[in-house]
N, C-alpha and C positions, 0 to 999 in steps of 0.2 A: 504493500500500500504506500510505500515511500514515494511512488510516482505522483501522488496527489499534490505534492508541494509544487510541481510544475504548473498546476492550475492557478496558483496565486498570481504569478506574473502573466500567465497566458491570457486571462480574461481581459485585463486592460489593453494588452497588445491586440487582441481580437477586436475590441471596441475601436481602437485607433484605425485598424485596417478597414473595418466596415464603414466607419464614418468618412474615411478618405476615399474609398472606392465606390460605395453604394449609396449611402444616405445623402439626401439632398434637402430635407426639411428640418427647420430649426428644432421643433419639439421632439422629433424622432431622434435627432442627434443628441440632445440633452438627456432624454430618457435612456437611450442606449448606453451613453457614457456613464451615467449614474448607476445603471443596472450592472454594468461590467465591474465597476469598482465594488459594488455591493456583493456580487458573487465572489470576488476576490477576498472580501472580508469573511464571508462564510467559509471559503476554502482555508483561510488562516485559522479559523476556529476549529475546523476539522483536523488540520495539521497539528494544532496544539493538543488536541485530544489524543492523537496518535503518539505525540511526543511523550505523553505521560507514561505510555507503556514501554518506552525505550529503557535500556539498562541504566542504572544510576551512574555507573562509571563512564558511560559514553552517551550522554543525553543529547543525541543529535540524529536527525534524519538526513540522508544524503541520496542524491540521484544524479548519476553521470549520464548525459545523453550521448556524448561521443568524446573522443580525444581530439581536442580542438587543434592543438599545435604539437607536432613531434619532429623536431629538428635536432639531431644528435642528442645531447643531454637536456635540451630545452623541451620539456613536456608540460603541456597545460591542458587540463580537462575543461570541457564546457559542462559544468555541473553545478548543482545548487546545494546549499547547506541550510538546514533548518534546525537551529538549536534555541535555547531559551532567549538568548540575546536577539537573534533574528526574529523570533516570535513576537517579542515586545515591540520591535521596530515595525514589523509588518502590520501588527494590530493598530499602531498609531497611523501608519500611512494609509491603510485601507479604511479604517474607521473614520478618522477625521477627514481624510481625503474624500470619502464617500459623501459625508455631510456637506462638504464644500461643493461637490458636484451637484447635489440636489439644490442647494442655494443658488448655484449658477444658472439653473433653468429659469428662475424668476429674474435674477439680476441681469442676465444677458439677453432678455427678451427684446426683440427688435434690433439686435446688433446686425451689422452688415455682413459679418462673416461668422455666424454661429457654428456652422458645421466644422469649419477649420479650428475654431476655438476649442470645441469639445474633443476633437480628434487629438489636438496637442495636449490637452489636459490628461487624457488617457495615456498618451505616450509618456508624459511626465511621471505619472504614477508607475508605469511599467519600468522606466529607467531607474527610479528610486528603489523599486523592489529588487531589480537585478543587482543594484549596488549592495543592498543589505543581505541578499540571499546568495551571493556569489561564494563559491567554496575556494576561490583563489584570488590573489591580488590583481591579476591581469583582467579577469572578468569583472571584478569590482571596479577597476579603472574604466572599463567599458561603460558601466552604469554611471560612474563618476562624470565621464564626458557627456553621457546622455542627458543627465539633468542639467548640465551646462548648456547644451544645445537647446533643450526645451525651455529653459529660462530665457534664452535669447529670443526664441520664437514667440513666447507668450508675453514677455515684457514689451516687445515691439508689436503687439497685436494691433495697436492703433497707429501703424506705421504711416498711414496716409494723412495723419493729423500733424500739423506743424508743432503744436504743443498741446498738452493736456492741462487740467486745472492747476497743478503745482507749477506750471511754467516750464516744464521739461519736455524736450523733444523725445517722443517714445523711441524713435530709431536710434538716437544718440544714447539713450539710457540702455537699450538692448546691447548695443555695441560695447558700451562701457562695462556692463556686466560680463560680457563674453571675454573681453581683453583682460580685465583685471583677474578673472578666474584662470586665464592661461598662465599667469605668473605662478599661482599655486599648483596648477596642473603640471607645469614643467618640473617643479620640485618633487611632486608625487611620482612622476616618471623616473626621475633620478633615484629616488628611494627604491623604486621597483627594481631598477638595474642593479643597485647596490646589494639588495637582498638576494637576487638570483646569483650574482657573481660570487658572493661569499657563502651562500647556503646551498645553492644549486636547485632550488625549488621556489615556486610562488604559491603553492597550496598552503592554506592555513593549517590543516591537519592532514594526517596520512590518508591517502586514497587507496585502499586495498584493491579496489576493482582494477585500477591501472598500475598499481605498484609505484605510486608517486608519494614521496615523503612530504611532511609538513614542516614549515619553518618556525611556527610559534613554539613548538616544543624544543627547538634547538637554539632558542634565544640565549641560553646560558653558555652555549658553545662559542658564540661570536662576541660575548660580553667582554672578553679580554683582548680582542684583536684591535689593532690601531691602523690608521691611515696616515701615510706620510704626506704632509702638506708642504714639503720643501722648507722654505724660509720661515713658514709659519709654525713649524714643529709638527708634533704628532697629535692626531685627533682620534679618540676612541671611536671605533667603527659604529658602535651602538648609538653614540652621541650624534654622529653624522646622519645616520638613517632617521633617527627620531627628530632631529632638527629639520630635515627635509620634509618629514611628515607634518611638522608644526607649520611650516610655510604653506603646505597644501591645505591644512586646516584653516589658516588665516585667510586664504583666498575663498574657499568654499563656505566656511562658516562665519565669514565677515568679522574677522578679528583684526586688531591693530597689527600692521598699518594698512591692511587691504580691505577695510570695511566700507570704503567710499562708494562702492557700486550699489549697496543695498538700499540706502535712502532714495537714490534715483530710480530704483526699480519700481517705485510707486507709480511710475508712468503707465504701468500695465493695469488691466482691469483688477478690481478689488479681489475677486475670487483667486486670481493668480497670486496676489500679494499674500492672501491667507494660506494658499497651498505652499508657497515658498517658505514662509516664515514659521508655519506650524507643523507641517507634515513631511515636507521634502527638503531637499537641497541643503539648507543651512544646518540641518541636524546631521548631515553626512560626515562632517568633520569630527564631531563628538563621537559618532559611531566608529570612525576610523581609529581613533585613539583607544576606545574601549575594546575594539576587536583585537588590537595589537598591544593589549595591556602588558603582556609578558615582556615585550621590548621596553616599554616605558617603566616597568618595575625594576629594571637593571640599574645598579648604582650610578653608572656613567651616562645614563640616558639624559634627554633634554627635558625631563619632567619638571625640574625647577623653573625652566624658562616657560613651560606651558602654564604653570601657576602664575608667573609674573604677567605674561601676556593676557591671560584670562582676567586677572584682577584689574589691570589697567584698562582693558577694553570695557569691562563692566562699568567702571566709574566714568570713563570718557563718553560712552554711549548714553548713559543716564543724564549726564549734564548737558549733552547736546540736545537731548529730547526736550529739555525744559524750555528752550527758546524757539521751538518750531511753531509755525502757525498753520501748517497744513495738517489736517486731522490724521491722515495716513502716515505722514512723515514722522509725527510724534511716535507712532507705533513702530515705525521702521527702526528708529534709533533705540527704542525700547528693546526690540529684538536683538540688536547688536549688544546691548547691555546684558540681557538675560543669557545670551549665548556665552558671554564672558563668565557668568556664574558657572555654567556647565563646564567650560574649558578649565576654569580654576579648580573645580571639583575633581576632574579627572587628572589634572596636574598634581593634585595632592594625593592621588591614589584612591580617592573616594568615588570609585566608578559607579557604584549603586546609587549614591547620592546624585551624581551627574545624570544618570539615566532617569532617576526619579523626577528631577526637575525638568528634564527633556520632555517627559510624558505629561506632567501637569501643565507645563508651559504650552505644549501643543494644544491643550484643551482651551485654556483661557485666552491665549493669543489668537487662536482661530476665532473664538467668540468675539474678541475685540475688533478684529478686522471685519468680520461679517456685520457687526453692529455699526462700524464706521461706514461700511458699504450701504447699510440700510439708511443711515442718515444722508449719505450722498445721493442715493437713489430717491429718497423722499423729498429732497429740496432741489432736485433738478440738476445734479451733477457738480455742485459747488463743493470745494474741499477746504476753503479758507475759513478757519474758525472765527475770524473777526466778523464774518458775515452771518454767523449763526447766533444762537442765544434764545433762551426760552422755549426750546424744542421739546422739553419734557411733557408739555401739554398736548402737543400735536403728535408726538411719537412716544406714547407712554410705555408700550411694550419694549421698544428699542432702548429707551432710557433705563428701564429696570434691568434688562439683560446686560447692557453696557456697564452699569454700576456694579453688577456681580463680577464681571470680568475685571474691572478696574480694582476692586477690592482684593480679588484673588491675586492679581499681578502685584499689588502693593504689599502682599504678605500679611493680610489681616486675618486674624483667627476667626473662625476655624476653617477658612477656605483652603483650597488645594495648595495655592502658592505659599501659604504660611508654613506648611509642613516640609515641603521640598526645599525652599530657600533657606529656612532656618537649620535644616540638617547640614547644608553646605557650610553655613557660617559656624555652626557648632563644631564641625570637623576641622575647620581652619583654626579655631581657638583651642580646642582641647586635644585633638589627635595629631594634627600636622604641626602644632606648636608654632603657628604663624599668626600671632596676635595682630600684627600690622595688616596682614591680608584680611583678617576678620573685621577689623575696624573699618577698613576701606569698603568692604562688602556691606557692613551695617550702614555706613554713610550713603552708599549707593542705594540701599533699600529705602532710606529716607527720601533721597532725591526722586526715586521711582514713584513713591507715594505722592510727592509734591506735584510732579508733572501730570500724574493721572488725576489728581484733584483739580489741577488747572484745566485739564481738558474737559472734565465733567462740568466744571463751572462755566467755561466759555461756551460750550455747546448747548447745554441743557438748562442753564439758569439765566437769570436776568430777563430783560425784555428782548424781543426780536429786534435785531440791529439792522435788518434789511427789509424795509416795508414791502418790497416787490417779491419777497420769498414766501411761498406758501407750501408748507410741509404736509406730507401725508404718510401714514404708516404703510409698511411693506406688506405684501401679500403672504398667504399661508406658506407658499413654497419657500419663502425666505425666512419666515419666522420660526418654523419648526426645527430646522437645523440649529438655529441659535438657541432655542430652548434646550435641545439635547446637549449642546456644548455647555450651556449654563449649568445643567445638572452635573456634568463632569467637573466643572470648575468648583462646584460646591462639595462634592463627595469624592473627587479624584484623589485627595490626600489619603484615602483609606488603603490605596494599593501598597503603601509602606508605612501604615499607621503604627505608632509605637505599641509594641506588644503583639502585633500581628506579623509585621515584617514579611508580607507576602512577596513583594518584589525582591527583597534580599534573598529569601529562600529560593525563589524561582530562578534567579540568576546565579546562584552559588555554584552549580555545575560548570559554569563558564568562567566566572570571576573569582571563585574561591575566597570571597570576602566575608569575614565574620559579621555577625549581627551587631548592630549598634546598641550599646547598653546606655540607656538614658539615665542621666544623673540629675540631682537637684540643681547643680550648676548650669546644666543645659537649659533647664526650665527657667532659671533666672535670666540667662542670656536671651532666650526666646521672648520672654516678657519684655525685656528692655528693648529689643529690636522691634517688637510689635507696637509698643507705646511710642517709640520714636517715629515709626512709620505712620501711625495713626495721627500723631501731631503734625507731621509734615503734610500728610494728605489733607487734613483740615485747613492748614495754612494755605495750601494751594487752592483749595476750593473757596476759602474765604476771600482770598486776594482777587480772584477772577470771577466769582459768582455775583457779579453786579453789572450795572448797565455800562458796558464799555462802549465808547463812541465808535461808530463805523469807520471814522477816519484814522484810527490808530494805525500807525505805520510801523514797519519793521524797525526794531531798535529802540530809539530814545523815548517813544511814547508808551512803551510797555510799562506796566506798573512796577515790574521788578528791576527796570533799568536804573532807577534812582538809587538802588542799593548795590548793583553790580557794575554799573558803568560799562566801560569797553569790554569787560569780561563777558558781558551778555552777547556782544557781537561775536566774540570768539566761539561761544557755545552755538550761536545761531548758524555759523558756517561750518559746524562740525570740527572745530578747532583747527581749521585751515589746511587740512590734509589735501583737499581738492585744489586749493589755491597753490599749495606747494607742488603738487604733481603737475599742475598746469605750467608752472614756470620751470620746473626741472626736467620734465619729460615731454609734455605735450607740445609746448611752444617751440622748444629746440627741434623736436622731431618735425613739426610742420615747416619750420624755417628751412631745415635741411631738405625736406621733401620738395618745397617750392624751388629751392636752388637747384636741386638735381633735375627736377622736371622742366624748369624754364630755362636754366642756364646750361647745365651739362647736357641734358637730353635734347632740348630744342635747338640751342645755339651751337653746342659742341657736336653731339652725335649727328642730329638731323641737319644742322646748318653746315658744319665744316666737313664731317666725314662723309655722310650720305649725300647732302646737297652739293658740297664742294666737289666731290668726285663726279657727280652728274654734270655739274657745270663745266668742269674741266674736259670731260669727254665731249660735251656739246661744242665747246670751242674748237677742239681738235677736229671734230667732224665738219664744222663750218670751214676750217682751213683746208681740209682735204677736198671739200666740195668745189673749191676754186679750180682744181685741176681736172675735174670731171665736167668737160665742156660739151661732150656729145658729138664733136667733130672728128672724123676719121683722120684728117690730115694732121690734126694736133697730136693724136695718139701715135701716128707714124713718125712725126718729128721727135716725140719723146722717146720712142723706141730707138730711133737712129742715134739720138744723143746718148742713150744708155749703152748702145753697142760700142760707140766711140769711146766712152769712158771705160768700159770693161777691157776693150782691146788695148787702150793706152795703159791701163794698169798692168796687164800682163807683159806688154812690151817693155815698160820701164823696169819691171822685176827681172826680165830676161837680159 
């Protein structure tokens, strides 16, 4: 029965093919796409039931379709792996992804390219499932590139529009996401080369069917090997591999310094934003580290750098979210910040805590994006929060659901975000002995609550600030997925609730991580964190839940500007990383491109080499044309002169 795991990615792939080749009607495309992801969710549940009957010492289902590559010692199977870690990821992808597909049927009604949209949404889910179900690193890389391609296609869905409400060109945003991710993908490919060169296999675990060994069990073998960097000395091999993986994670999971593509990705339709941020793509980096935890557990690995990058990203993303005015862009920087929590957790070795937050975040962040989409849909496509206000009366259901998501994201007891976020903070303080990391994460939690209070205040409270705006509640097709996600945001913390530890026990065959023993000190820390977050959330709501004038401009007219000054502008532009990249990479590249295309290519190659050669031959031809008169007597005279010259030459030599 192991073959059933192939049905999990097969259903979304089938939906993609049918929508691309056969379906032509909008509603048929949406229903088919949602049904295929729903069937994939059912197949995941069945596979999880089969997994329970697997031996405790080898808790995994595998199925190899064929030997994909066999060149000398380079052997790679095209096979799937389904173990507890895969099961958890597949459940999130198909469950939350299915709800987003259902929501999309209502949200995308009337779109000019609905069939194309739903086809690519199914392809996105398929690529992500292949990423998490691959039994080797090369097949994982195929899914890794697949989600990058799908993000490019879906972010640029409105490619025929010059800009969308945030003022971003969708085509430029899609290209930016694709190019920035290529930086991380190049590092991922280098890590893949390094693993095969030194271990001789890319399979995670042994494949008895083909006789291929696994590299995760051999991590201890390469732990002591080094790489000669010449003048830079020696680098432990395990450090090099894990550093390359960290760069890959920074690209795909939007970590410092490669997170700049994610806020601009808001140029795509809102369901795409929800799918990217909650169920696919950005979670793949966290999964990569957790899957390769035996490499990161080695003493010489890059795990400390993973912790540093995660903590810094969490704080920078949260502070940048505070100053945003676009309703989706706030949530985009929020995702950057929350991914920082997850990366920090796995950097500390708290893999279960990282996965715990990945799951709960998938629930309440999908809810927040869909609620934001409901607001945008209800007010005619506007996304600037300065034009909103007082919408809780016109959008009562959306308001309540958005409030649940905001409280869960802020880590307010007893919602899901409280349990998962505080477990990471507690691990940093008590187990990893990193009080500085814990303090920064607590401050980040407070900033998170502040910007969510600010968003709730600006959108739903005060008086309507745009008299021309008339809001209406979304239809049932959009409301019910939000209700389901709100239920998950409320009770999702139970999956690793203290005393139950279901997630910890379920992942133990893969991660071998002991249960967290909760102490009185952890309770005190959680209480402090919650009170700080609640106070910050109230401050954000109190500051912005009033009648803001419609003419409020970016920067100096914002109520918080009087306290933060130019620091506010820094947060508003994401701390200037885009500004830096424009001046260090983009502008010099464009200048060089213009020089090469207009000077070297046009004037040099085309003008001198190609055009000059042509002009020279033309002049030569024009000169030779003078002797081509067409008169026989002229040719006879030239022949006679030639004969005289030849005879004279030989006579003189003789």
